[in-house]
N, C-alpha and C positions, 0 to 999 in steps of 0.2 A: 630372198627376192627383193629387188629394187624398184622403187617407184621414182621416177625422174620427172623433173620439170625441164627448164631450158638450160640449166647449167649443172655441172658436176657438184658444185657447192650445195645444191638444193636436194641432192640424193638423200633419201632417209632409208635406213635399214629397218625392213619390216620383218620382224621375227614372230614365230608362232609360239603359242602357249607351251606346247610340248618341249620346245627348246629352252625356254625360260625356266620351266619347272626342273630341269636337270641341275640348276645351279642353286641348290637349297642347302648348302653347308657353310660353315664358317670359312672353309678354305676357298669357296667360290659362291658369293652370295649376291644374287640378283633380285631386284624386287621391281614391280611395276607401279608406277604412280602416275595418275592422270593420263593414262594412255601411253606413257613413255617407259622405257626400261633403263634401270640404273644398276651399275655394278657398285655395290656398297661394301665389298669385301673389306677394304682398307678402313672403312668408317666403323664396322661392327665393333671393334674393341674400344672405340672412342665414344659410342652413344651414351649420353648422360643417364639415360634410364635403363642402361645395361644391355648386354647382347642378346639376352633371352627373347626380348619382344621382337627383335629384328629377325631372329633365327626361326621364331614361329611363323613369320610371314616370308620367309625366303623362298624364292621361286614362284611367288603368287602375286596376285594383284593386291597391293597393300593400301590402296587409296581410301577405302572405307574406314580402315583403322587410323591412317596417318592424318587424313585431312581435318577432322574435328579437333584434334589435339595439338596441331602445330600452327603458329602464326603464319600468315602469308609471307613468303620470302625466305622462310627457313631453309627450304630445299637449295635455293641459290646460294645462301650464305654458307651452307654446310658441305655441299659436294663440289668437287672440280668440274669444270665443264666436260672433261673427257670421260667422266663418270657416265654420261648419257650415252647409251650404246645405240638407241634406236627406238622404234615404236612397236607396240604389240599389234598383231593382226587381230582386230576385234572379232573376227569370225571364228577364231579358234578358241576364244575364251569360253569357259563352261557356262551354260545358261543357268541363271538363277531362278529357282523355282520358289514361288511364294505359297505360303499356306493359305488355306481358306479364310482363317482369321485375318491375315494380313490384307487379303484382297477385300474382305468386307470392310475393314477399317478404311481402305482407300476410297470405297464406294461412299461411306457415310461421311468421312472427313471429320475435322475437329468441330465440336459444338459451338454455336454462336457464343462469343465471349460474355455477352450480357445475360446469358442464361447460367453463367457460373457465378454463383452468389457468395461464395466464401473461398478461403484459401483451400479448404478440404476438397471442394468441388474442382479446384484448378489442378491440384496434385492428382486426383483421381483420373481427370481427363488427360493430363499429360502422360500418366503411367500407360495409357493405352495407346499413345501416339509415338513415344520415343523408343529407342532401341533398348533391348534388355540390358545391354552393357551400360548404356547411359543410365538407365534406371538404377542399376546395382551401384554404380559409382555414387550417385546423388544420394540415394536412400540409405546407404550403408552407414554403420556407426560401430563404435568399438564394442567388442565382446557380446554381451546380451542386450544391447541397445537400451539399458536401463537409464542411463544419464540422458540419452536422447529423448526418451519418452517423458522422464521427469521434468526435463527442461520446460515442457508445455503444461503437464498436469499440475505442477505446483502453482501455476497462476490460478487454476480453479479453486484452490483452497484460500485465496484471497478474496475477501468480500469488499464490495464497493458501498459507499455510505451516501447515497443521493441526498441533496438538499432541495427544498421546495420553496415556492414563492420567490423564485429568482429569475430575473429576465435572462432568457437563454436565446434571445434573437440573433446575437452575434457570436461567432466562434472563430478564433484565430489560432491556427495551428503552427504558425511560424515561430522560430526560435533562432538561437545562434549556435554554431558549432566551432570551437576554436576561434571565436570572434567573427566567423563568416555567417552571414545571414542565410537561413534555409527555410523553406516553406513548410517542411514537415519535421517532426522529431523522430523521423524514421531514416535509416540509412542503409544502403545495400552493403552487407558484409562480404569480404573477400570470399568468393567461391570460384574454384578452378573449372576450367574446361567447359565454358559455357556452350561452345559450338557443338559438343555432343548432343545438345538439345535441339539447337536450330542454327542455321548459317548466320543469323543476325548476331549471335554471340555477345560478347562483352560489350560491343559497340552499340548493339541493340539495347542492352541494359542501360548503358550510358545515356542514350537519347531519351529512353523512357524516364529515367531519373531527372533529366532536365525538364521534361514536360511537367513534373510534379514538384520540381524544386527540391529534390531529396539529394543528399550527399551519396557518394559511391566510392568505396574503397576497392581499388583494382586489385585483383589477385596477382600474387607473384608468379603464378602458374597459370595465367590466362592463356586462352588459345588464340589471342590476337595480341599484337604489340601495343604497348601503351600509347604510341603515336597514333595508331589507328583507332584506339578506344576514345582518345580525347579529341579526335579530329573535328567533330561537330559540337564541341563543347560550347555552351553559352557563356557570355562575358562573366557572369557571376556564379558560375557552376562550380561546385565544390567536390574535388577528387582527393582521395588519399592514395597512397601506394603502399601495399603490403610488402613487407621485407621479410624473407627467409634468409638470414645471413648464411653465406656459403662457407663450407670448409676452406676453400681457397678464397681468401678475404678479397683478392684482387677482382674477382667477379662481381662481388657486392659493390665494391667501390666503383667499378665501371658502370653498373646499373645506377647507383645513386648519382653519379655525374650525368647519366643520360637523363634521369628524372629531373635533375635540377634545370634542365633546359625546356621543361614543359610547365609553363605557368599556371595551368589548370590544376595541376597537383599541388595542394596546399600543405600536406603533412605526410610524414612516414609513419606507417603503422607496423611496428616491430612485433611479430607473432612469436610468442613464447610457450604456447601450451601444447606444442606438437614437436619437441626436438627429435622425436623419433615417431614413426607412424603407429596408430593404434591398430589392433587386430580386427579387421573389417571383413567379416566372413562372407556377407553377400557379395562383396567385391571379389574375394578370392575364388568363390565358387563359379563366378562368371569369367573363367580364364585369367584370373588375377588382373582384371581391367584396371583397377585403381593403382595397384602396385606396380603394374607394368607401365603405366603412363609415366612420362619423364618428369616426375615431380616427387620422387621418393627421397627419403632421407639417405644421406650418404652412408650412415652407419648401418643401413639394413638393405641388403641387395636382394632379398627374396621375401617370401611369405613371412608375416608376422607369426605364424606357427612354426618357423624353423629357426635355429639358432646359428646356422651356418652363415658365414660371410663370404664364402667362395663362390664366385659366379660360375654358372654351369657352361658346359661346352667348351671349356678351355679358354674362353675369352674373358678378358678383364673389363669390368665396368668402370668407366672413369670419365672425368670431365674432359671435353674437348675444348679448344681455344675459341675465342671470339665472344663478343657481347650476346649475339643472338643465342648462343648455347648456354649462356649464364642463366637465362630464363628457366631452364630446365634442370639445372644442377641441384645436388642434394642440399639439405639443410645441415648446419653445424651443430653439434650437441654439446658445445663447450662454452656457451654464452654464460657470462656472469655479470653481476652489477658493477664489479670493479673494473673489468676490462672492456665490455661491450659499449657501455654508454660513452666513455671517453673516445673510443674508436669512432662511434657514430658521429660525436661532435666535430671530430677532424674532417668528416667527409660529407656532412650535409649541414645546412643552415636551417632546414626546414624543422618545424616543430615535430616532436616525437610523441606518439601514442603508443603505449604498451598493450598489446592484446593477449589475454589469456590468463589474467589473474584470477585466482580461485579461493583466496583466503584474505582476511582482513590484514594480516601481517604483511603480505606482498604489497597490498594496497598503501599501507602506511610507509613502507620502504620506498615505494614509488613516489610518494608525496614528498619525501626528503630530497628527491632529485629534481624537483621543480627549481627553476622554470624550464630547464632543457626538456624534461618530461611534461608535456602540457595536458595530457589526458591518459586515461586508462580504459580499457574494455574488459569488463568481467565477463568471462567466457570459458566454456570447457570444450571448445572447438566443435560445437554442435553435437557433442557426445561422441565425436570421432576419434578421440585420444584415449584418455583415462576413462574407463567405464566406472560407474558409481561415483564419479567426481560430483561436486555439488552444483546445483543450478545457479545462475547469476543472481537470481532473487536471494538465495540464502547469503551470498557474499555481500550483496547490498545491505541486508539486515545485519550482517556481522559488522560491517563498516559503521552503520549507524549506532551500534551498541558499543563498539570497542574504541573507535577512532574516528568520530564524526568530523573532525578537523580536516580530514581528507577531502571532503566535498568542497571546502573553501579553497584548497590548494590546487586541485585538479578538476578537470572535467570528467565525470564518470559516466561511462556508457556501458550498455549491456548487449548481448546478443544470445540467441538460442531460444528456441521454443515459442517464438512470437507467432500466434495464428489469428488473433483477433485484435480489434481496436481497444477492446477492454484490457488485454494484455499490455499494449502500449501504455495506456493510462496508469495501470497499476505500477508499472516500472518507473514511470515519471514520478509518481506520487512518493515512491521510496527514495527518490533523490537522482535517479538517472537522467542525465542530460538528454540522451537520445537512445533509441533501441535499434539494433541491427537485425535484418532478415537475410538469410543465405540461401536456404534451399528454395523458398518461395519465388524469387526472381527466375531461377532455373526451371522450376515447374511452369512458370509463366511463359518462359521462352518456349518450352516444349509444347505448349498448347496453342501459342499464337505468335511466336517471335517477339519483336518489339512491342506490338499491341497487347500481347499477353502479359508482358511485364507492366505495362501501363494499367492493365486491368488488376493486377496484384496491388499496385499502389493506390488506385482508385478505391478498391475495396477497403483497404486498411485506413485510408484518409477518412472516408465516410464513416466507418465504424468508430474511428478515434473521435471525430466530431460529435456523433451521437452520444458517445459516452461522456464526453465533456459537457454537453448541454444537459444530459440527465443528471449529472453531478452538480450542475449549477455553477459551472466554470466557463469563463470566456476565453482566458489566455492560458498558455501552457505554464507560465511562471506561477499561476495561482494554485496549481495542483500541489498537494502536500499530503503528509501522513494522516491528517484529519479526514481524508476522503476515503481510507481504506481501513480494513480490520484484518491483521496479519496474525492474530493469535493462534490459528490452527497451524500455521506454517512455522512460528517461532519454537514450537515444541522440538522440531527436527533441526533447528540450526545449531551450529557449534556453540558449546556453553562452557568450554574450558577457560583456562587463564588467558588473559590478554597478552601477557609477556612482552608488552611494548617497551617498558623501561629498559629491559637487558637487551631487547632487540635494537633499540636506538643506540646504545653504547656499542654494541657490536658493529652496526653499520657505520658509525663514526670512525671506529678503529679501521675498519676496511677501507674507508675513504681516505 
């Protein structure tokens, strides 16, 4: 059927759902996006996330799956103009029936943000509002979720030591991060696919971070482009860019060149704790949402429960050309101290922060690479990679015990498990320069978009100030080990040989 305006050029081919649904195989693959029909047959083998996810949506309206996980403009960059075949007749699309629970949620809507008093409240509210697939992707962690849980519970075993008869009228939470002034010792950790929670996405997180003067590390797998995310950046706002080095280094080099043109981005955060994805079973049970999003490691094309590397349906998963697709390509598993840092030095002048250190030995090696390496983030990837890996608090204590000189050579940051302002203060007392929050901003988005993220930061700022005042501390730099008791935690911290003498000789030989 043809709908016509005044000229032949304006004719639009209007096709029915029954016609589109017949093109549901690799040999002839059509999808509906934003009401338009696209022939993606030639693109299926090139999809960076693998052929499987496209073929699951072949012959269907894929807008709901596609939109939250692809930055605007990706469609135009990826497909040729002739791939657009026409429009779908909306009258022929199957009607979506909502459950009574969904209808009730729409009637009640999200709760007022000021009634959400802590981060647990925000997560609980967001869980009721976002899609099941978004919840599974954000909530999931490796294997039995032991590291994810311990990241938080370990803070409960650290006791605070309040001082009395101290004037606590003033409280200043400002500090510096890589010599840049920030208003909070809290930064937003890189967390992928924010638009799964809310259309405001990473740009909404960035605006909320600016409101509270918090730094924001942009995910390599963000659902918006870096240009879109920093578009409303304040003159002094601090951004970092997370880098997953690509197997095809040219893609990473192109992205680093692109980042160099964005002055709001002050440093590169090289993520090292997930060279391959962990086994995230909540994710896999929800139709492999996380593993099907185009952010999987290139060494793993299927579920972490499988050892096969052969793509299904006869299609090969591989990277396509273009900078836009480089956002979604897989990570390289072959990074080393000897090769990767010199390669980075050739392609960026920005300071380097290494993310994902989990032992004092690696922190020590990183300190030997200063000043190229300006900071490290102690992290187990939010428990999403190696389950039973130590929490950042353990690694902080290890460094204090075995190689405290690291704190004078590098800025040491942590992330994982931060739920309260007291958690923030405890990490700072152990020597952390700042603490990162990853899932919390995503839950904030889910419950209220940009304003929900502001509520997350508002709660943590208020709780941090309260903890500082009750400790008798006015400024961040006054916090120290004398304000905490870590004896209950030290029992479980690594207590083997330091091994740094031999390690130093080994590193120097490798260099």
